[in-house]
C-alpha positions in Angstrom: -5.9 26.2 14.6 -7.0 25.1 18.1 -4.6 26.2 20.8 -5.9 24.5 23.9 -2.3 24.6 25.2 0.3 27.2 24.5 2.7 25.3 22.2 5.2 28.2 22.3 6.1 27.2 25.9 7.6 24.0 24.5 9.8 25.7 21.8 13.2 26.5 23.2 15.2 29.5 21.8 18.9 28.7 21.1 20.8 31.9 20.2 23.7 31.8 17.7 22.9 28.3 16.4 23.9 27.0 13.9 25.9 30.2 13.5 26.2 33.6 15.0 23.2 35.8 14.6 20.7 33.0 14.1 18.0 32.3 16.7 17.2 28.6 16.4 13.7 27.4 17.4 14.3 24.1 19.0 11.2 21.7 18.9 12.7 18.9 20.9 11.0 19.8 24.2 7.6 19.7 22.3 8.5 16.3 20.8 9.4 14.9 24.2 6.1 15.7 25.9 3.5 13.2 24.5 0.5 15.3 25.3 2.0 18.4 23.7 3.2 16.6 20.6 -0.3 15.0 20.2 -1.8 18.5 20.6 0.5 19.9 17.9 -0.4 17.1 15.5 -4.1 17.5 16.1 -3.7 21.3 15.6 -1.8 20.8 12.3 -4.4 18.2 11.1 -7.5 20.2 12.1 -7.9 22.4 9.1 -7.3 19.4 6.7 -9.6 16.8 8.2 -12.3 17.7 5.6 -10.1 18.3 2.6 -10.1 14.7 1.4 -6.3 14.3 1.6 -4.9 11.2 -0.1 -1.2 11.5 0.8 1.0 13.5 3.1 4.3 14.6 1.6 7.1 15.7 4.0 10.6 17.0 3.7 13.6 15.6 5.6 14.4 15.6 8.3 12.2 17.3 10.9 9.3 17.3 8.4 9.3 13.5 8.6 8.5 13.7 12.3 5.4 15.8 11.8 4.5 14.3 8.4 4.4 10.7 9.4 2.3 11.5 12.5 -0.1 13.6 10.4 -0.4 10.8 7.9 -1.3 8.5 10.7 -3.8 11.0 12.2 -5.4 11.6 8.8 -5.4 7.9 7.9 -3.5 8.4 4.7 -0.2 7.4 3.1 3.2 9.1 3.6 5.7 10.1 0.9 9.2 11.3 1.8 11.1 14.1 0.0 14.8 13.8 0.4 18.2 15.3 -0.4 20.0 13.9 -3.4 21.3 10.3 -3.2 19.0 9.3 -0.4 16.2 7.5 -2.2 16.8 4.1 -3.7 14.5 4.2 -6.8 14.1 6.4 -9.8 13.5 10.0 -8.7 12.4 13.4 -9.9 14.2 16.6 -8.6 13.5 20.2 -7.9 16.3 22.8 -7.3 15.9 25.8 -5.0 18.0 28.7 -3.9 19.8 29.0 -0.6 21.5 32.1 0.9 24.8 30.6 -0.3 24.0 28.7 -3.4 21.5 26.0 -4.5 20.2 22.7 -3.3 17.8 20.1 -4.6 15.1 17.8 -3.3 14.1 14.4 -4.7 11.0 12.3 -4.7 10.4 8.8 -6.1 9.1 9.2 -9.7 6.1 6.9 -8.8 5.3 8.4 -5.4 2.1 10.1 -6.4 -0.7 9.5 -8.8 -2.3 12.1 -11.1 -5.1 13.8 -9.3 -4.2 12.7 -5.7 -4.8 15.3 -3.1 -1.6 16.1 -1.2 -0.9 17.8 2.1 2.7 19.1 2.3 4.2 19.2 5.8 7.3 20.6 7.3 8.3 21.8 10.7 9.2 25.4 9.8 8.3 28.0 7.2 11.3 30.4 6.8 12.1 31.7 3.3 9.7 29.2 1.6 12.2 27.7 -0.8 12.0 24.1 0.5 8.2 24.1 0.4 8.1 25.7 -3.0 10.5 23.1 -4.4 8.4 20.3 -2.8 5.2 21.8 -4.4 6.9 21.7 -7.8 7.7 18.0 -7.3 4.1 17.2 -6.3 2.7 19.1 -9.3 5.2 17.6 -11.7 3.6 14.2 -11.0 0.1 15.6 -11.6 -1.0 15.5 -8.0 -3.1 18.4 -6.5 -1.9 20.4 -3.5 -4.8 20.6 -1.0 -2.6 22.6 1.4 0.7 23.1 3.1 1.1 23.0 6.9 3.9 24.0 9.2 4.3 23.9 13.0 6.2 27.2 13.0 6.3 30.2 10.7 9.1 32.9 10.9 7.0 35.6 9.3 9.7 38.2 9.1 11.4 36.0 6.4 8.3 36.3 4.2 8.3 32.6 3.0 4.5 32.7 2.7 4.9 35.0 -0.3 6.4 32.1 -2.3 3.4 29.9 -1.5 0.6 32.4 -2.1 -1.2 30.2 -4.6 -1.7 27.5 -1.9 -3.7 27.2 1.3 -1.0 27.6 4.0 -1.6 27.0 7.7 0.8 27.3 10.6 0.4 26.7 14.3 2.9 29.2 15.7 4.2 32.5 14.3 7.3 34.3 15.3 8.4 37.7 13.9 
């Protein structure tokens, strides 16, 4: 991905958030600077401009920030993936494991058409569970995953291993 500016300078480290021992990567300084945010979106879109994307699918909540901007940049539609009880129409669901249990993600049952080419977007790749569950939703509706893109990858958590059958791109990597 094109790194004409160092995006890492705009990611703030917050130690012990949301709990002790976690180093949170805060994207709000990047979002606040319009030129840097634009650069991040262009970098995320770059590898997918020629992939004939039909729809961007993104996970709440920070994924929506990048997903809607990427959909605009690519000139395609946007589909939200949400936590249970947040979508008003009939949904499909995928469950995934957390450190402390399970959670699920939902998407409208009519959100995608068979054969549509989808770009899945989220802000952060950590353990890969959220992206993997989102991929299952997309495939359940018969759409094709053209790729998955993240702003940040925490490579020490090995989330990419859960997504090895897909084209995965990230702008920034942290160990």
